[in-house]
C-alpha positions in Angstrom: -10.7 36.3 2.9 -12.8 33.4 3.9 -13.2 30.8 1.1 -16.2 28.6 0.6 -15.7 24.9 0.5 -16.3 24.8 -3.3 -13.7 27.5 -3.7 -11.3 25.5 -1.6 -11.9 22.3 -3.6 -11.5 24.4 -6.8 -8.2 25.8 -5.5 -6.9 22.3 -4.7 -8.0 21.1 -8.2 -5.9 23.9 -9.7 -2.9 22.8 -7.7 -2.9 25.4 -4.9 -0.4 23.9 -2.5 -1.0 26.5 0.2 -4.7 25.8 0.4 -4.1 22.0 0.3 -1.7 22.3 3.2 -4.3 24.3 5.2 -6.8 21.6 4.7 -4.3 18.9 5.6 -3.3 20.7 8.8 -6.9 21.3 9.7 -8.2 17.7 9.4 -5.1 15.5 9.7 -5.1 14.8 13.4 -8.8 14.4 13.8 -8.9 12.0 10.8 -6.1 10.0 12.4 -8.0 9.8 15.6 -11.1 8.7 13.8 -9.2 6.0 11.8 -7.6 4.8 15.1 -11.0 4.4 16.7 -11.8 1.9 13.9 -8.4 0.1 13.5 -7.1 0.4 17.1 -3.7 1.0 15.7 -2.5 4.6 15.4 0.4 3.9 13.1 -1.9 2.2 10.6 -4.4 5.0 11.1 -1.8 7.7 10.2 -0.7 5.7 7.2 -4.2 5.6 5.9 -4.8 9.3 6.4 -1.4 10.1 4.8 -2.2 7.9 1.8 -5.7 9.6 1.5 -4.2 13.1 1.2 -1.4 11.8 -1.0 -4.1 10.3 -3.3 -6.2 13.5 -3.3 -3.2 15.6 -4.3 -2.1 13.1 -7.0 -5.6 13.1 -8.6 -6.5 16.7 -7.7 -7.4 17.5 -11.3 -10.3 15.0 -11.1 -11.4 16.0 -7.7 -15.2 16.3 -7.4 -16.9 16.7 -4.0 -20.7 17.1 -3.8 -20.9 17.0 0.0 -19.1 18.9 2.6 -15.3 18.6 2.5 -15.3 17.3 6.1 -17.9 14.7 5.4 -16.0 13.6 2.2 -12.7 13.2 4.1 -14.3 11.3 7.0 -16.2 9.0 4.6 -13.1 8.3 2.6 -11.1 7.4 5.8 -14.0 5.2 7.0 -14.0 3.3 3.7 -10.2 2.9 3.6 -10.3 1.6 7.2 -13.0 -1.0 6.3 -10.9 -2.1 3.2 -7.8 -2.4 5.4 -9.7 -4.6 7.9 -11.1 -6.7 5.1 -7.6 -7.1 3.6 -6.1 -8.2 7.0 -8.9 -10.6 7.6 -8.4 -12.3 4.2 -4.7 -12.5 4.9 -5.3 -14.0 8.3 -7.8 -16.5 7.0 -5.3 -17.5 4.3 -2.5 -18.0 6.8 -4.7 -20.1 9.0 -5.7 -22.2 6.0 -2.1 -22.6 4.8 -0.9 -23.6 8.3 -3.6 -26.2 8.5 -3.1 -27.5 5.0 0.7 -27.9 5.3 0.5 -29.7 8.6 -1.5 -32.4 6.9 0.2 -32.5 3.5 3.6 -32.3 1.9 5.1 -30.8 -1.2 5.8 -33.0 -4.2 9.1 -32.8 -6.0 7.5 -30.9 -8.9 6.0 -28.3 -6.4 9.4 -27.9 -4.8 11.1 -27.3 -8.1 8.4 -24.8 -9.1 8.7 -23.0 -5.8 12.5 -22.8 -6.0 12.4 -21.6 -9.6 9.9 -18.8 -8.8 11.9 -17.8 -5.7 15.0 -17.5 -7.8 13.3 -15.5 -10.5 11.8 -13.1 -7.9 15.3 -12.7 -6.4 16.8 -12.0 -9.8 14.1 -9.6 -10.8 14.5 -7.6 -7.5 18.3 -7.4 -8.0 17.8 -6.0 -11.5 15.8 -3.0 -10.1 17.5 0.4 -10.2 19.6 0.8 -7.0 17.4 3.3 -5.1 14.3 1.5 -6.2 15.7 -1.8 -5.0 16.9 -0.5 -1.6 13.5 1.1 -0.9 11.5 -1.9 -2.1 13.5 -4.2 0.2 13.1 -1.9 3.2 9.4 -1.8 2.5 8.7 -5.4 1.8 11.4 -7.3 3.6 12.1 -5.0 6.6 8.4 -4.1 6.7 9.2 -0.4 7.3 6.5 2.3 6.8 7.0 4.8 4.0 7.8 7.6 6.5 10.4 5.4 8.3 12.1 4.7 5.0 12.0 8.3 4.1 13.6 9.3 7.4 16.3 6.6 7.0 17.2 7.6 3.5 16.6 11.3 3.7 13.8 11.3 1.1 10.2 12.4 1.1 7.5 9.8 1.8 6.1 10.6 -1.7 9.4 9.6 -3.3 9.4 6.4 -1.3 5.8 5.6 -2.4 6.6 6.3 -6.0 9.7 4.1 -5.9 7.7 1.2 -4.4 5.1 1.6 -7.1 7.8 1.6 -9.8 9.4 -1.6 -8.3 6.1 -3.4 -8.3 5.4 -2.4 -11.9 8.8 -3.6 -13.0 8.4 -6.9 -11.1 5.0 -7.6 -12.6 6.6 -7.2 -16.1 9.6 -9.3 -15.3 7.5 -12.1 -13.7 4.6 -12.0 -16.2 5.3 -15.5 -17.5 5.1 -16.8 -13.9 1.7 -15.4 -13.1 -0.1 -18.7 -13.5 2.3 -20.3 -11.0 1.9 -17.3 -8.7 -1.9 -17.8 -8.7 -1.4 -21.4 -7.7 0.8 -20.4 -4.9 -1.7 -17.8 -3.6 -4.3 -20.5 -3.7 -2.3 -22.5 -1.1 -0.9 -25.2 -3.4 2.7 -24.4 -2.7 4.1 -22.6 0.4 6.2 -19.6 -0.4 7.0 -16.5 1.5 6.0 -13.9 -1.0 3.7 -11.7 1.1 5.5 -8.6 -0.3 3.7 -9.3 -3.6 0.4 -8.0 -2.1 -0.3 -4.3 -2.6 
């Protein structure tokens, strides 16, 4: 029986995995191709589309679509791609600024102590993570592996990997809460520290 789009959305909202999988298979590749046309990087494009569908399923009970399902998905991918480009641009601009700044300045003794202390606390906080959580977080942030690569390496689902990274970040934020003022200074370029993994 042919379902209307509203019936499809309703089925997904109610947790119908079969219908969700049909939608995923129908639109996945074309959405990846569309994202790739914007980002010019297929792996990034695939990650954005995978995260989109993952988010849809995770928040399915709140799913409200007032336009065609196809238009909704393409618009969502478009917005995610623009956000990704903006994020990369901000990071690139910061790195250019930091390089320029540190070539013409030097760290004071106090800054060095602050940096070393924070590095030590971050290291200790990471080592206190549950074993699987710690391993996945290090592979994601230090080895820069994609979720699906970590999943393949550890024999887990990409969703499990995503959940474990989220859990690690939540724990680290709690552990390092007292250092947030210092962290803000670091991200403003006052002290050079390799903590890019802090970014979500």
